[in-house]
C-alpha positions as CSV (number, residue, x, y, z in Angstrom):
1,M,60.8,-28.1,-1.8
2,W,57.9,-26.8,0.4
3,R,57.0,-24.3,-2.3
4,L,56.7,-27.1,-4.9
5,V,54.5,-29.1,-2.5
6,S,52.3,-26.1,-1.9
7,A,52.0,-25.4,-5.6
8,A,51.0,-29.0,-6.3
9,L,48.4,-29.0,-3.6
10,A,46.9,-25.7,-4.9
11,L,46.8,-27.2,-8.4
12,F,45.1,-30.4,-7.1
13,G,42.5,-28.3,-5.4
14,T,41.8,-26.3,-8.5
15,Y,41.0,-29.4,-10.5
16,F,39.0,-31.3,-7.9
17,T,37.1,-28.7,-5.9
18,P,34.6,-28.0,-8.7
19,A,34.0,-31.7,-9.1
20,L,33.3,-32.1,-5.4
21,A,30.9,-29.2,-5.5
22,Q,28.9,-30.9,-8.2
23,Q,28.4,-34.0,-6.3
24,P,24.7,-34.6,-5.2
25,Q,23.8,-33.5,-1.7
26,R,23.6,-36.3,0.9
27,S,20.4,-37.0,2.7
28,E,21.0,-37.8,6.4
29,C,17.5,-39.2,6.7
30,L,18.1,-41.8,4.0
31,A,21.5,-42.6,5.4
32,M,20.0,-43.2,8.9
33,A,17.1,-45.2,7.5
34,N,19.4,-47.4,5.6
35,A,22.2,-47.7,8.1
36,A,22.7,-51.0,10.0
37,P,21.6,-51.0,13.7
38,R,24.3,-49.8,16.0
39,V,24.9,-49.5,19.7
40,M,24.7,-46.0,21.1
41,P,25.7,-45.0,24.6
42,A,22.7,-43.9,26.6
43,A,24.3,-40.6,27.5
44,F,25.1,-39.7,23.9
45,R,23.2,-37.0,22.2
46,P,23.7,-35.7,18.6
47,A,25.2,-32.2,18.5
48,A,22.2,-30.9,16.6
49,G,19.7,-32.5,18.9
50,S,19.3,-29.5,21.2
51,A,18.5,-27.2,18.3
52,E,14.7,-26.5,18.0
53,V,12.5,-26.1,15.0
54,E,9.3,-24.2,15.3
55,I,6.3,-25.5,13.4
56,T,3.1,-23.4,12.8
57,Y,-0.1,-24.5,11.2
58,A,-1.3,-21.7,9.0
59,G,-4.3,-23.6,7.6
60,H,-5.3,-26.0,4.9
61,S,-2.0,-27.7,3.9
62,T,0.3,-24.9,4.8
63,Y,2.7,-25.3,7.6
64,F,5.5,-22.8,8.4
65,I,8.8,-24.3,9.5
66,D,11.2,-21.9,11.3
67,T,14.7,-23.3,11.6
68,P,17.4,-22.7,14.2
69,G,19.4,-20.8,11.5
70,G,16.5,-18.3,10.9
71,L,15.2,-19.9,7.7
72,R,11.4,-19.8,7.2
73,I,9.8,-22.4,5.0
74,A,6.1,-22.6,4.0
75,T,4.5,-25.8,2.6
76,D,1.9,-26.0,-0.2
77,Y,2.1,-22.2,-0.3
78,S,-0.7,-20.3,-2.1
79,G,-0.3,-17.0,-0.3
80,A,-3.8,-17.3,1.3
81,Y,-2.4,-18.6,4.6
82,Q,0.1,-16.2,6.0
83,V,1.4,-16.1,9.5
84,G,4.1,-13.6,10.5
85,R,6.8,-12.6,8.1
86,L,7.1,-13.8,4.5
87,P,8.8,-17.2,4.1
88,D,12.3,-17.5,2.6
89,V,11.4,-20.8,0.9
90,V,8.0,-22.0,-0.4
91,T,7.1,-25.5,-1.7
92,M,4.0,-26.0,-3.9
93,N,1.8,-28.7,-5.3
94,R,-0.6,-28.0,-8.2
95,A,-3.6,-30.1,-7.4
96,H,-5.7,-27.0,-6.7
97,S,-5.1,-23.3,-6.5
98,T,-5.1,-23.5,-2.7
99,H,-1.8,-25.4,-2.9
100,Y,0.2,-23.2,-5.2
101,S,0.6,-19.7,-6.7
102,L,2.0,-18.9,-10.1
103,F,2.5,-15.4,-8.9
104,P,4.1,-15.6,-5.5
105,D,5.5,-12.5,-3.8
106,K,8.7,-11.5,-5.6
107,R,10.4,-11.0,-2.3
108,I,10.3,-14.8,-1.7
109,P,13.8,-15.9,-2.8
110,H,13.2,-19.7,-3.2
111,V,10.1,-21.1,-4.9
112,L,10.1,-24.9,-5.3
113,H,7.5,-26.5,-7.5
114,G,6.4,-30.1,-6.8
115,W,5.8,-30.6,-10.5
116,G,8.1,-30.6,-13.5
117,E,7.8,-29.2,-17.0
118,D,7.3,-31.0,-20.4
119,G,6.2,-34.2,-18.7
120,K,9.4,-34.5,-16.6
121,P,9.3,-35.0,-12.9
122,A,10.5,-32.2,-10.5
123,I,13.8,-32.9,-9.0
124,V,14.5,-31.0,-5.8
125,S,17.8,-31.6,-3.9
126,E,19.4,-28.6,-2.5
127,R,20.7,-27.0,0.7
128,I,19.2,-23.7,1.6
129,G,20.6,-22.1,4.8
130,D,20.7,-24.8,7.5
131,T,18.1,-27.0,5.7
132,F,18.5,-29.7,3.1
133,I,15.3,-30.0,1.0
134,R,14.4,-32.8,-1.4
135,N,11.3,-34.3,-2.9
136,V,9.7,-37.6,-3.8
137,T,7.3,-37.4,-6.7
138,T,3.8,-39.0,-6.8
139,D,1.0,-39.0,-9.3
140,I,-2.1,-36.8,-9.1
141,R,-5.6,-37.0,-10.5
142,R,-6.4,-34.7,-13.4
143,Y,-8.4,-31.5,-12.8
144,F,-12.1,-31.5,-13.3
145,G,-12.8,-30.8,-16.9
146,D,-9.4,-31.9,-18.1
147,D,-10.0,-34.3,-20.9
148,A,-6.4,-35.0,-21.8
149,G,-6.9,-38.8,-21.6
150,A,-5.3,-40.6,-18.6
151,D,-6.9,-40.3,-15.2
152,M,-3.6,-39.5,-13.5
153,I,-0.8,-37.0,-14.1
154,R,2.4,-38.8,-13.6
155,D,4.8,-37.2,-11.1
156,G,2.4,-34.2,-10.7
157,N,2.7,-34.0,-6.9
158,S,5.7,-34.0,-4.6
159,I,6.3,-35.2,-1.1
160,F,8.8,-32.6,0.3
161,I,11.3,-33.6,2.9
162,F,13.1,-31.0,5.1
163,E,16.2,-32.1,6.9
164,V,17.2,-29.7,9.6
165,A,18.6,-29.8,13.2
166,G,18.8,-33.5,13.1
167,L,15.1,-33.9,12.2
168,C,13.6,-35.4,9.1
169,I,10.3,-33.5,8.4
170,G,8.0,-34.7,5.6
171,H,5.0,-33.1,4.0
172,L,2.9,-35.6,2.0
173,G,1.3,-32.9,-0.2
174,H,-1.9,-33.5,-2.1
175,L,-1.5,-37.2,-2.1
176,H,-3.9,-39.2,-4.4
177,H,-2.7,-42.8,-4.2
178,K,-1.1,-45.4,-2.1
179,L,2.7,-45.4,-1.9
180,D,4.7,-48.4,-3.0
181,D,8.0,-49.7,-1.6
182,S,10.0,-47.5,-3.9
183,H,8.3,-44.4,-2.5
184,F,9.0,-45.5,1.1
185,A,12.6,-46.2,0.2
186,Q,13.1,-42.7,-1.3
187,I,11.4,-41.1,1.7
188,G,13.6,-42.8,4.3
189,R,13.0,-42.1,8.0
190,L,10.7,-39.3,9.1
191,D,10.5,-37.9,12.6
192,I,7.6,-35.5,11.8
193,V,5.1,-36.0,9.0
194,M,2.3,-33.8,7.8
195,V,-0.7,-35.9,6.6
196,P,-3.9,-35.0,4.7
197,I,-6.9,-36.5,6.5
198,D,-9.8,-35.1,4.4
199,G,-10.5,-38.6,3.1
200,T,-12.0,-37.3,-0.2
201,Y,-10.1,-34.6,-2.1
202,T,-6.8,-36.4,-1.5
203,M,-7.1,-40.1,-0.8
204,S,-9.3,-42.3,1.3
205,L,-8.9,-42.1,5.1
206,G,-8.1,-45.8,5.1
207,G,-5.3,-45.4,2.6
208,V,-3.7,-42.4,4.3
209,S,-4.0,-44.2,7.6
210,E,-2.0,-47.2,6.3
211,I,0.7,-44.8,5.0
212,T,0.8,-43.1,8.4
213,K,1.2,-46.4,10.2
214,R,4.0,-47.6,7.9
215,L,5.9,-44.3,8.1
216,R,5.6,-44.5,11.9
217,A,7.0,-41.0,12.5
218,S,7.3,-39.8,16.1
219,V,5.0,-36.8,15.4
220,V,2.0,-36.8,13.0
221,L,0.5,-33.4,12.1
222,P,-2.9,-33.7,10.4
223,M,-3.7,-31.2,7.6
224,H,-6.4,-30.8,4.9
225,R,-8.6,-31.4,7.9
226,F,-12.0,-29.9,6.9
227,A,-14.8,-31.7,8.8
228,T,-13.0,-35.1,9.1
229,P,-13.8,-36.6,12.4
230,L,-10.5,-36.9,14.2
231,D,-11.7,-40.0,16.1
232,D,-12.2,-41.8,12.7
233,F,-8.6,-41.2,11.8
234,M,-7.3,-42.2,15.2
235,Q,-9.2,-45.4,15.2
236,R,-7.8,-46.3,11.8
237,I,-4.1,-45.7,12.7
238,G,-4.4,-47.7,15.9
239,Q,-3.6,-47.6,19.6
240,Q,0.1,-47.4,19.0
241,F,-0.4,-43.6,18.4
242,E,-1.0,-41.2,21.2
243,I,-3.0,-38.0,20.7
244,E,-2.2,-34.6,22.0
245,R,-4.3,-31.5,21.5
246,R,-2.7,-28.0,21.8
247,T,-4.6,-24.8,22.0
248,G,-2.0,-22.8,20.1
249,R,-1.1,-23.0,16.4
250,S,2.7,-23.5,17.0
251,F,5.0,-25.8,18.8
252,R,8.8,-26.3,19.1
253,M,10.5,-29.6,18.7
254,S,14.1,-30.8,18.9
255,R,15.5,-34.3,18.1
256,D,16.0,-34.9,21.8
257,A,12.4,-34.0,22.6
258,L,10.7,-36.3,20.2
259,P,8.0,-38.4,22.0
260,S,8.9,-42.0,22.8
261,K,5.6,-43.1,21.4
262,P,4.2,-41.9,18.0
263,T,2.0,-39.0,18.7
264,V,-0.7,-37.1,16.7
265,I,-0.5,-33.4,17.6
266,I,-3.6,-31.4,16.9
267,L,-3.0,-27.6,16.7
268,D,-6.4,-26.1,17.5
269,G,-5.4,-22.5,17.4
270,V,-5.9,-22.0,13.7
């Protein structure tokens, strides 16, 4: 009898395991953003909360994210801004050549484009190592001299979201327009967000400030900084945000260590 039961279970697993493997990955950031409020004991801490992620500002729009599992991710990677060892994963946006490379180092195993082919949007939703990576597409302005017609390229940019160690980390990319409710719904909750504050090449400083306030991430990391007066950005996002300047170019963060008040962290060691 037991042999028959074992054989039946094995056959059941043969049929259903592939089906389960094909199911889409689940975003914990979306799940937490959409979940109903619940009571949590004060002493409770998520198991992943003590794990730290290290974030390094390499320059322009490139941040390196080093995960507890040893994965190294680089955002808007062109190869021009390199800190330490090569990344294992690179994400790219194609607004300008400083945000992507069509010929990245062949030793980089995972190259994720924020744009699709043949007019289709890029769809990124995969787990690599200890990190779940997904994207939310936005439109971008056409290149100078591109006379293809429309002013904007639909779905030509991606906001990348990295879910690791209980943290939801978002990189807004080369953002050219305001986000609507559908974008915010797809993004979900962000604990850390990387925001372009140039006010010209991406979008207006007023526009990106409104997005920053609505996302209300615990940590805001400015990028695409150029000569933008930081005081102007801070005045626009309001007094609900603290500001913290650090002399280095890296910092570590865990879910337990997130600041209680939203904080803009400036890494001056670049």
